Structure formats: C-alpha cells, structure tokens
C-alpha positions in Angstrom: 15.4 31.1 7.7 13.8 28.4 5.7 10.2 29.3 4.0 7.4 27.4 4.9 6.8 24.6 2.1 4.3 25.4 -0.2 0.7 24.3 0.1 -0.6 21.6 -2.3 -3.9 20.8 -3.7 -4.3 17.1 -1.9 -7.1 16.2 -4.6 -4.7 17.1 -7.6 -2.1 14.9 -6.0 -4.6 12.1 -5.6 -5.4 12.4 -9.2 -2.0 12.1 -10.3 -1.2 9.0 -8.1 -4.2 7.5 -9.4 -3.0 7.8 -13.4 0.5 6.4 -12.2 -1.0 3.5 -10.3 -3.4 2.6 -13.1 -0.7 2.8 -15.7 1.9 0.9 -14.0 0.1 -1.1 -11.3 1.0 -1.2 -7.4 4.0 -2.8 -7.4 5.2 -0.9 -10.5 5.2 2.5 -8.7 8.0 3.1 -6.2 7.9 5.9 -3.8 10.5 7.9 -6.0 7.9 7.6 -8.7 5.3 9.2 -6.7 7.6 11.8 -5.4 8.7 12.7 -9.0 4.8 12.5 -10.2 3.4 14.5 -7.4 6.2 16.9 -6.9 6.3 16.3 -3.2 9.1 15.1 -0.8 8.1 11.6 0.6 7.5 12.8 3.9 4.8 15.1 2.7 3.2 12.3 0.8 3.3 9.9 3.8 1.9 13.1 6.1 -1.0 13.5 3.5 -2.0 9.9 2.7 -0.4 7.9 5.5 1.3 4.9 3.4 1.7 4.1 -0.3 -0.9 1.3 0.4 -3.5 3.8 1.9 -2.5 6.4 -1.1 -3.1 3.6 -3.8 -6.7 2.5 -1.8 -7.7 6.2 -2.1 -6.6 6.3 -5.6 -8.8 3.3 -6.6 -11.7 4.7 -4.7 -11.4 7.9 -6.7 -11.2 5.8 -10.0 -14.2 3.9 -9.0 -16.5 7.1 -8.5 -15.0 8.7 -11.7 -13.8 6.9 -14.9 -14.5 3.5 -13.1 -17.8 4.2 -12.1 -19.5 3.7 -15.5 -20.8 0.2 -14.8 -22.4 1.2 -11.4 -24.1 4.0 -13.1 -25.3 2.1 -16.3 -26.7 -0.7 -14.0 -28.7 1.9 -11.8 -30.0 4.0 -14.7 -30.9 1.9 -17.7 -34.4 0.4 -17.9 -33.7 -2.9 -18.9 -30.7 -5.4 -18.3 -29.8 -5.6 -22.2 -29.6 -1.9 -22.2 -27.6 -1.7 -19.0 -25.1 -4.5 -20.0 -24.7 -2.8 -23.4 -24.0 0.3 -22.0 -21.5 -1.2 -19.4 -19.6 -2.7 -22.3 -19.5 0.2 -24.6 -18.6 2.7 -21.9 -15.7 0.1 -20.7 -14.3 0.3 -24.2 -14.6 3.9 -24.2 -12.9 4.3 -21.0 -10.2 1.6 -21.4 -9.1 3.0 -24.8 -9.4 7.0 -24.2 -6.3 8.5 -25.8 -4.0 10.4 -23.1 -5.2 8.1 -20.4 -3.9 4.8 -18.9 -5.6 2.0 -20.9 -7.6 -0.9 -19.3 -9.2 -1.3 -15.9 -7.3 0.1 -12.9 -8.9 -2.6 -10.9 -8.3 -5.5 -12.9 -4.6 -4.6 -13.9 -3.3 -2.8 -10.9 -2.4 -6.0 -8.9 -3.4 -9.4 -10.4 -0.1 -10.9 -9.1 1.7 -9.4 -6.0 4.8 -10.3 -3.9 3.6 -12.0 -0.6 3.9 -8.6 1.4 1.4 -7.2 -1.1 -1.3 -10.1 -0.7 -3.7 -7.7 1.0 -3.9 -5.5 -2.0 -4.3 -8.2 -4.5 -7.0 -9.8 -2.3 -8.9 -6.2 -1.9 -9.0 -6.0 -5.5 -10.1 -9.2 -6.0 -13.1 -8.5 -3.9 -13.8 -5.6 -5.8 -14.0 -7.5 -9.2 -16.2 -10.0 -7.3 -18.5 -7.1 -6.3 -18.7 -6.2 -9.7 -19.8 -9.6 -10.8 -22.5 -9.6 -8.1 -23.9 -6.4 -9.3 -24.3 -7.8 -12.8 -25.8 -10.9 -11.3 -28.2 -8.7 -9.2 -29.4 -6.7 -12.2 -29.8 -9.8 -14.4 -32.0 -11.4 -11.4 -34.2 -8.2 -11.4 -34.6 -8.8 -15.1 -35.8 -12.3 -14.5 -38.2 -11.0 -11.8 -39.6 -8.3 -14.2 -40.3 -10.7 -17.0 -37.7 -9.2 -19.1 -35.6 -12.5 -19.1 -37.5 -16.1 -18.9 -38.0 -17.8 -15.6 -35.2 -20.2 -15.0 -32.8 -18.1 -16.7 -29.4 -18.6 -15.2 -28.6 -15.0 -13.9 -25.2 -16.3 -12.0 -23.9 -17.7 -15.4 -24.8 -14.8 -17.5 -23.3 -12.3 -14.7 -20.1 -14.4 -14.7 -20.1 -14.4 -18.5 -20.3 -10.6 -18.9 -17.9 -10.0 -16.1 -15.5 -12.3 -18.0 -16.1 -10.1 -21.0 -15.8 -6.9 -19.2 -12.4 -8.0 -17.7 -11.2 -9.3 -21.0 -11.9 -5.9 -22.8 -9.3 -4.4 -20.0 -6.8 -6.9 -21.1 -7.2 -6.5 -24.8 -7.3 -2.7 -24.3 -3.9 -2.9 -22.4 -2.6 -5.0 -25.3 -3.3 -2.2 -27.9 -6.5 -3.9 -29.6 -8.3 -0.8 -31.0 -11.5 0.8 -29.8 -13.2 0.0 -33.1 -12.3 -3.7 -32.8 -13.4 -4.0 -29.0 -16.7 -2.3 -29.8 -17.5 -4.7 -32.6 -17.6 -7.4 -29.9 -20.4 -5.9 -28.0 -23.1 -7.1 -30.0 -21.7 -10.7 -30.2 -21.4 -10.6 -26.5 -24.9 -9.5 -25.7 -26.5 -11.8 -28.1 -26.4 -14.4 -25.4 -29.4 -12.7 -23.8 -31.6 -13.1 -27.2 -32.7 -16.7 -26.2 -33.9 -15.7 -22.8 -35.5 -12.6 -24.1 -37.3 -14.5 -26.8 -38.6 -17.1 -24.2 -40.0 -14.3 -22.1 -41.8 -13.0 -25.1 -40.0 -9.8 -25.3 
C-alpha cells in the first residue's frame, strides 16, 4: 500500500516560489520549474495554491510585506520627507543588489510585458507600481502641509520623479550595476528637494 504523501511547509514552499518568480518573472517560470523548486508534484501545488497565477499573487504579497516592504516602512517611520525618500532609495539599492538573492524589484521586473493571456497579471503589477507612486506623492503632500516643503511645491511631479528613480534602480541592478555605483546616485536624486526646502526656510 502506498504511503501517505509527506507533509510540506506551505510558507517555505511559498518563499521558494517567490524567489523563483522574482528571478525569472511570471512567464519565465513554468509549472515544471515550480515542481522542481518546491519539490512537490504539480497536483499538490494546485491543491495548495489553486493555480500558477494565484501562487504568483501570493508570492508578490509575500515579497511586499518582506523584502519589498522597505518603502512602505520608510515612508511611515521617518520624520521628514527627505529622510523618508533617502531611506527608500538607500534600502532599494540594498535590497536590489543583495548577494545570494534575486536582483531588482519583483514588482517592477516580474511582468512588464506579457502574452495577451496574462494581461491581468501585467495590469495588476502596473497598479501596484501606481500605488507606490501615489504613496510617494502623499508623503510629499504632507511635507508641503507641514511646512517642510514650500507652498506650491509640485508633489505630483516630485512623486513621479522619485518613482522613476526607484524603478530605474531596479533595472540598473538587474543589469548588474554595482551597489556602490547605485548608492552614489542617491544624493544627486534627492538634491531636487533642496530648492523647495530652501524656499520653505528649512
């Protein structure tokens, strides 16, 4: 009589799937790849997670509360917009270039282009990126309201700019640009805040 299949750690399996999707993207990972990486039969993967797309969405959520959550934490915890944005960019570089881990940002690189059958995944990740931009804009708007930045400062433009820098760091890291080179960009990127801060008398 065949024995019962061994139990598996769902959280561990999800973490392995996250790293695989992070490294190769949604379409770059096949069910055969998941079977090999997770050490589970495809039937057990489907039973545990529902589908490849559902597993990917869970994997992104895991990334977002773990390695990818640095921006949310920085924006909430730092006392000033400058400190928050400098921390976001610094921790982005640290995360995107960490040795032994996939490079870049999972949300940026996992599905920028997809076959039409996977348009829903592309659109979902695009919405996540728009939310990140919105969170930057909100923090900058608060800085204007608090007097940290001058009245009339274009928070939307600055938020768009810093989101572009953030996403660009991901692409550069994926292309192999070193951590030291990327860290050198942060002062230049945040220098755009100087005029608004000076005008506000800070």
